[in-house]
C-alpha positions in Angstrom: 117.7 166.2 -75.0 121.2 166.4 -73.3 119.8 169.1 -71.0 116.9 166.9 -69.8 119.3 163.9 -69.2 121.7 166.1 -67.2 118.8 167.7 -65.3 117.3 164.3 -64.5 120.7 162.9 -63.3 121.3 165.9 -61.0 117.6 165.9 -59.8 117.5 162.1 -59.0 119.2 162.3 -55.6 116.8 165.2 -54.6 113.8 163.1 -55.9 115.0 160.1 -53.8 115.4 162.3 -50.7 111.9 163.9 -51.2 110.3 160.5 -51.7 111.9 159.2 -48.4 110.7 162.3 -46.5 107.2 162.0 -47.8 107.2 158.2 -47.2 108.5 158.5 -43.6 106.0 161.3 -42.9 103.1 159.1 -44.2 104.2 156.1 -42.2 104.5 158.2 -39.0 101.1 159.9 -39.3 99.4 156.7 -40.5 100.7 154.7 -37.5 99.6 157.5 -35.1 96.1 157.4 -36.6 95.9 153.6 -36.4 97.4 153.3 -32.9 95.0 156.0 -31.6 92.1 153.6 -32.6 93.2 151.4 -29.7 92.5 154.0 -27.0 88.7 153.5 -26.7 89.0 149.6 -26.8 91.7 149.8 -24.1 89.5 151.9 -21.9 86.6 149.6 -22.3 88.6 146.4 -21.8 90.4 147.8 -18.8 87.1 149.0 -17.2 85.3 145.7 -17.8 88.3 143.7 -16.5 88.2 145.9 -13.4 84.5 145.3 -12.9 84.9 141.6 -13.3 87.8 141.4 -10.9 86.0 143.5 -8.3 83.1 141.0 -8.2 80.6 142.3 -10.7 78.9 139.2 -12.3 79.7 138.6 -16.0 76.0 139.0 -16.8 76.1 142.6 -15.4 79.6 143.7 -16.4 78.6 145.0 -19.8 74.9 145.8 -19.5 75.4 149.6 -19.9 77.0 149.1 -23.3 74.6 149.1 -26.3 74.4 146.0 -28.5 75.4 146.4 -32.1 76.0 144.5 -35.3 79.7 144.5 -36.0 79.2 144.7 -39.7 77.1 147.8 -39.6 77.9 149.7 -36.4 80.8 152.1 -35.5 79.9 151.6 -31.8 82.5 150.1 -29.5 81.8 146.5 -28.4 82.9 144.1 -25.7 83.0 140.3 -25.7 83.8 138.3 -22.6 85.2 134.8 -23.1 86.0 132.1 -20.6 89.4 130.4 -20.5 88.3 127.9 -23.2 87.3 130.7 -25.6 83.5 130.3 -25.0 81.5 133.5 -25.2 80.0 134.4 -21.8 78.6 137.8 -22.6 78.8 140.1 -25.6 77.5 143.4 -27.0 78.1 142.6 -30.6 77.2 140.0 -33.2 78.1 139.3 -36.8 75.3 137.7 -38.9 73.5 137.0 -35.6 76.4 135.2 -34.0 79.4 136.3 -31.9 82.5 135.8 -33.9 85.6 134.0 -32.7 88.9 135.8 -32.6 91.9 134.6 -34.6 93.9 131.7 -33.2 96.6 132.7 -30.7 94.9 135.9 -29.6 94.2 134.6 -26.1 97.6 133.0 -25.8 99.4 136.3 -26.6 97.1 138.2 -24.2 97.9 135.7 -21.4 101.6 135.7 -22.1 102.0 139.5 -22.5 99.2 140.7 -20.2 97.4 142.3 -23.2 97.0 141.9 -27.0 96.4 144.9 -29.3 95.6 144.0 -32.9 93.5 144.5 -36.0 90.8 141.9 -36.3 89.1 141.1 -39.6 86.4 138.4 -38.9 85.3 138.7 -42.6 86.3 140.9 -45.6 85.1 144.5 -45.1 84.8 144.2 -41.3 87.9 145.4 -39.7 88.2 146.3 -36.0 90.9 147.6 -33.6 90.7 145.3 -30.6 92.4 145.0 -27.2 92.4 141.7 -25.4 92.9 141.5 -21.6 93.0 138.4 -19.5 91.0 138.5 -16.2 90.9 136.3 -13.2 88.0 135.9 -10.8 88.6 133.6 -7.8 90.9 131.4 -9.8 88.5 131.4 -12.8 90.2 132.9 -15.8 89.0 134.4 -19.1 89.4 137.2 -21.5 87.8 140.5 -22.3 87.9 141.7 -25.9 86.9 145.3 -26.5 87.0 146.8 -30.0 85.7 149.3 -32.5 85.3 149.5 -36.2 88.3 150.8 -38.2 86.0 152.2 -41.0 86.4 155.9 -40.1 90.1 155.4 -39.3 90.8 153.8 -42.6 88.9 156.6 -44.4 91.3 159.1 -42.6 94.3 157.0 -43.7 93.1 157.0 -47.3 92.6 160.8 -47.1 96.1 161.1 -45.7 97.5 158.9 -48.5 95.9 161.1 -51.1 97.3 164.3 -49.5 100.8 162.8 -49.3 100.6 161.5 -52.9 99.5 164.9 -54.2 102.1 166.7 -52.2 104.8 164.3 -53.5 103.7 164.7 -57.1 103.7 168.5 -57.0 107.0 168.6 -55.1 108.6 166.3 -57.7 107.3 168.4 -60.6 108.4 171.7 -58.9 111.9 170.3 -58.0 112.4 169.0 -61.5 111.4 172.3 -63.0 113.7 174.1 -60.6 116.6 171.7 -61.5 115.9 172.2 -65.2 115.9 176.0 -64.9 119.1 175.7 -62.8 120.7 173.5 -65.5 119.6 175.9 -68.2 121.0 179.0 -66.5 124.3 177.1 -65.8 124.6 176.2 -69.5 123.9 179.8 -70.5 126.5 181.2 -68.1 129.1 178.7 -69.3 128.4 179.7 -72.9 128.7 183.4 -72.1 132.0 183.0 -70.3 
């Protein structure tokens, strides 16, 4: 019993270091996966903003993008709002209606020039969205482009399982190594 307590005491700093390394690795990769989900929405939002500001009418700006149901589809979507938050054109619906973004989304986009965030209009429906303000001859509004996070979150879950298994097996292996080391150390001290 004394050997196990000594082994545990000597192994604990190593266990803490290993946990930190695995945790930081998970966070870095998870953030990379999540932030990469913004790339397609940024492309769509930027392109639509460019079309609008070059004079393409709002009714034609998104006509080449397929319509989808936000709850079921993985397809990217675009919603164009006026300055008052009224939908002017959209390629997506949720239960037959175009959902409203969270409060403050437009304010942050106007203040910072863009707003990248996760939008969950209802439980189970999570999207990566990019919001860009636009201005057409003094008339302002906002373009929201987004995509479902369903596949991204499945990748994040898979990553979590890999990291958790790696951490578990590393902890077991390092504890066994520490125990063997302690055992050999005790045998050598007994023999000398």
